[in-house]
C-alpha positions as CSV (number, residue, x, y, z in Angstrom):
1,X,-46.3,-239.2,48.6
2,X,-45.8,-242.4,49.6
3,X,-42.6,-243.9,50.8
4,X,-41.4,-246.9,48.3
5,X,-40.2,-250.4,49.9
6,X,-38.5,-252.9,48.8
7,X,-39.0,-256.0,50.6
8,X,-38.3,-259.9,49.9
9,X,-41.1,-261.9,48.0
10,X,-41.9,-265.6,49.3
11,X,-39.3,-268.0,46.7
12,X,-41.3,-269.7,43.5
13,X,-43.9,-267.5,44.5
14,X,-43.2,-263.4,43.4
15,X,-46.0,-261.6,43.8
16,X,-46.4,-262.7,47.5
17,X,-44.5,-260.9,51.1
18,X,-41.5,-263.9,51.8
19,X,-40.8,-264.5,54.9
20,X,-38.3,-262.2,56.0
21,X,-39.1,-260.7,59.2
22,X,-37.2,-257.0,58.9
23,X,-39.3,-256.4,55.9
24,X,-42.8,-257.2,58.0
25,X,-41.4,-255.1,60.7
26,X,-40.9,-252.6,58.6
27,X,-44.0,-252.9,57.4
28,X,-45.4,-253.4,60.8
29,X,-43.9,-249.7,61.5
30,X,-45.0,-248.0,58.6
31,X,-48.8,-249.0,59.2
32,X,-49.2,-248.2,62.9
33,X,-47.8,-244.7,62.1
34,X,-49.6,-244.9,59.6
35,X,-47.4,-243.4,57.4
36,X,-48.6,-244.0,52.6
37,X,-46.6,-246.3,51.2
38,X,-45.5,-248.3,48.0
39,X,-43.9,-251.3,48.0
40,X,-42.0,-253.4,45.7
41,X,-41.7,-257.2,45.9
42,X,-37.9,-257.9,45.0
43,X,-37.4,-262.3,43.7
44,X,-33.9,-262.4,45.7
45,X,-33.3,-265.4,43.5
46,X,-33.7,-263.0,40.4
47,X,-32.8,-259.5,41.4
48,X,-33.3,-256.8,38.8
49,X,-30.6,-254.6,38.1
50,X,-32.7,-251.7,39.1
51,X,-32.8,-252.9,42.8
52,X,-29.1,-253.8,42.6
53,X,-27.6,-250.3,41.5
54,X,-29.7,-248.8,44.9
55,X,-29.0,-252.0,46.6
56,X,-25.7,-253.4,45.8
57,X,-25.3,-255.7,48.6
58,X,-28.9,-257.5,48.1
59,X,-30.1,-256.4,50.6
60,X,-33.9,-255.8,52.0
61,X,-35.7,-254.2,53.3
62,X,-34.6,-250.6,51.7
63,X,-36.7,-247.5,51.8
64,X,-36.6,-244.7,49.7
65,X,-36.7,-241.3,52.3
66,X,-35.6,-237.8,51.5
67,X,-34.4,-239.0,47.0
68,X,-31.8,-241.5,49.3
69,X,-32.9,-245.4,49.9
70,X,-32.0,-246.3,53.4
71,X,-31.4,-250.0,54.3
72,X,-31.4,-251.4,57.5
73,X,-34.5,-252.1,59.2
74,X,-33.1,-251.2,62.7
75,X,-32.1,-248.0,60.6
76,X,-34.9,-247.9,58.7
77,X,-37.4,-247.5,62.0
78,X,-35.3,-244.9,63.8
79,X,-35.9,-242.2,61.1
80,X,-39.4,-243.0,60.5
81,X,-39.7,-242.8,64.6
82,X,-37.9,-239.0,63.4
83,X,-39.2,-238.1,60.9
84,X,-43.1,-239.0,62.2
85,X,-43.4,-238.7,66.4
86,X,-46.9,-239.8,66.6
87,X,-47.8,-241.6,67.2
88,X,-45.0,-243.1,68.7
89,X,-43.3,-246.2,68.8
90,X,-40.3,-245.0,70.8
91,X,-39.2,-248.1,73.4
92,X,-38.4,-247.3,76.8
93,X,-33.9,-247.0,76.7
94,X,-33.7,-249.8,79.2
95,X,-36.7,-252.2,77.0
96,X,-34.6,-251.5,74.2
97,X,-32.5,-255.1,73.9
98,X,-35.4,-257.5,75.4
99,X,-35.3,-259.8,73.4
100,X,-32.6,-259.1,71.0
101,X,-31.6,-262.6,71.1
102,X,-34.2,-264.6,70.4
103,X,-33.8,-264.8,66.7
104,X,-30.0,-265.8,66.5
105,X,-30.7,-268.3,69.3
106,X,-33.7,-269.9,66.7
107,X,-31.7,-269.8,63.7
108,X,-28.9,-271.5,65.2
109,X,-31.3,-273.9,66.4
110,X,-33.1,-274.1,63.0
111,X,-30.1,-275.6,61.2
112,X,-28.4,-276.9,64.2
113,X,-28.2,-281.3,63.4
114,X,-26.7,-282.5,66.5
115,X,-29.8,-282.2,69.3
116,X,-26.6,-282.6,72.1
117,X,-25.1,-279.3,71.2
118,X,-26.5,-276.6,73.1
119,X,-28.5,-274.4,70.6
120,X,-31.6,-275.5,72.3
121,X,-31.2,-274.7,75.9
122,X,-29.8,-271.1,74.4
123,X,-33.4,-270.6,72.9
124,X,-34.9,-271.9,76.3
125,X,-33.2,-269.9,78.2
126,X,-33.5,-266.6,76.1
127,X,-37.2,-267.5,76.3
128,X,-37.2,-267.7,79.9
129,X,-35.8,-264.2,80.1
130,X,-38.8,-262.8,78.1
131,X,-40.9,-264.8,80.2
132,X,-39.3,-262.9,83.1
133,X,-40.2,-260.0,81.6
134,X,-43.4,-260.0,80.3
135,X,-43.9,-261.6,84.5
136,X,-42.9,-257.7,85.8
137,X,-43.8,-255.3,82.9
138,X,-46.6,-257.0,80.3
139,X,-48.2,-258.0,78.5
140,X,-46.3,-256.0,76.3
141,X,-42.7,-255.7,76.4
142,X,-43.1,-252.0,77.8
143,X,-46.8,-252.6,79.3
144,X,-49.7,-251.8,78.1
145,X,-48.1,-249.6,75.4
146,X,-46.9,-251.0,71.9
147,X,-43.5,-250.2,71.0
148,X,-41.1,-250.3,68.6
149,X,-39.6,-254.1,70.3
150,X,-43.0,-255.6,69.6
151,X,-43.1,-254.4,66.3
152,X,-39.8,-256.7,65.9
153,X,-39.9,-259.8,68.1
154,X,-44.3,-260.3,67.1
155,X,-43.5,-261.5,62.9
156,X,-39.7,-263.2,65.0
157,X,-41.7,-265.3,67.0
158,X,-44.7,-266.0,64.9
159,X,-41.0,-267.3,62.3
160,X,-40.0,-269.1,65.1
161,X,-42.9,-271.0,65.5
162,X,-44.4,-271.9,62.5
163,X,-40.6,-273.0,61.2
164,X,-39.7,-275.1,64.8
165,X,-42.8,-277.1,64.7
166,X,-42.7,-277.5,60.7
167,X,-38.3,-279.0,60.7
168,X,-38.1,-279.6,64.6
169,X,-42.1,-280.3,65.9
170,X,-40.9,-278.3,68.2
171,X,-43.4,-276.0,70.3
172,X,-42.5,-273.1,73.0
173,X,-42.9,-275.3,76.3
174,X,-46.4,-274.7,78.2
175,X,-44.5,-273.4,81.3
176,X,-43.6,-270.1,80.1
177,X,-47.2,-269.3,80.2
178,X,-45.5,-265.3,79.7
179,X,-44.1,-265.6,76.6
180,X,-47.3,-267.9,75.1
181,X,-49.9,-265.5,76.2
182,X,-48.1,-262.4,74.7
183,X,-48.2,-264.0,71.1
184,X,-51.6,-264.4,71.9
185,X,-52.0,-260.5,72.4
186,X,-50.6,-259.6,69.6
187,X,-52.6,-262.2,67.4
188,X,-55.2,-260.0,69.6
189,X,-54.4,-256.8,68.1
190,X,-53.1,-258.9,64.9
191,X,-50.0,-256.9,64.5
192,X,-48.0,-259.6,62.4
193,X,-52.1,-260.5,60.4
194,X,-54.5,-258.3,59.4
195,X,-52.1,-254.9,58.3
196,X,-49.1,-256.6,56.4
197,X,-51.7,-257.9,54.7
198,X,-53.9,-255.5,54.3
199,X,-51.5,-253.4,53.1
200,X,-50.5,-256.2,50.5
201,X,-53.3,-256.0,49.6
202,X,-53.5,-253.5,48.9
203,X,-50.3,-253.2,46.5
204,X,-50.7,-256.5,45.0
205,X,-53.7,-258.3,45.5
206,X,-52.0,-261.2,47.0
207,X,-52.4,-262.4,50.9
208,X,-49.7,-261.8,53.0
209,X,-46.8,-265.1,54.3
210,X,-48.3,-264.3,57.8
211,X,-51.8,-265.1,56.5
212,X,-50.7,-268.5,54.9
213,X,-49.1,-269.7,58.9
214,X,-50.7,-273.6,59.0
215,X,-51.8,-274.3,55.6
216,X,-47.8,-273.9,53.9
217,X,-44.6,-274.9,54.3
218,X,-42.4,-272.7,55.8
219,X,-39.8,-270.8,53.6
220,X,-36.4,-272.8,55.2
221,X,-33.5,-270.0,56.2
222,X,-30.2,-270.1,53.8
223,X,-28.2,-272.5,54.6
224,X,-30.8,-275.0,55.4
């Protein structure tokens, strides 16, 4: 039986996958593990009552597992790994936190209106740390094998590239060659585009937001 998953719909386009890297992370995990699922696109600006009943805090993603709706992408991915150990996406414990500060640093820089408040430098430091890790252990976080950390970072890095390029005309520096190659590798193996696009063409007959990168204005983050 297919799992049910609720994910964010795009703002102003309720039949298209929204720009939520946490939802995309779970979708990528389901795709990598070839777990059948049925997706529900949730308009967070006009939440249906049935969704509020299963997710009182209106959080996405939520997945129905063993007749219980489970929130939080970390928790969901952990349960999926436990219940479906093959193919394994387990990340070596020593690499589990690699890149974990990139997304919050990115959001702070994205929202910043003061070029001297240190948010850009903070993001650069996190990207440099990722670059050093990839230099020693790449091309992926744990070498050649795809793991849960890659599935978490892939959509976040795509959002970083698109949003900062659009709102701040900012790009990842050319000297961070290992990070740029990592993004290239992720694109080459189509972690964040083919699989999400395929899954949503199957469920709602529409392309994903990531397949529209470069051709549409990205959704602003809350508070912008």
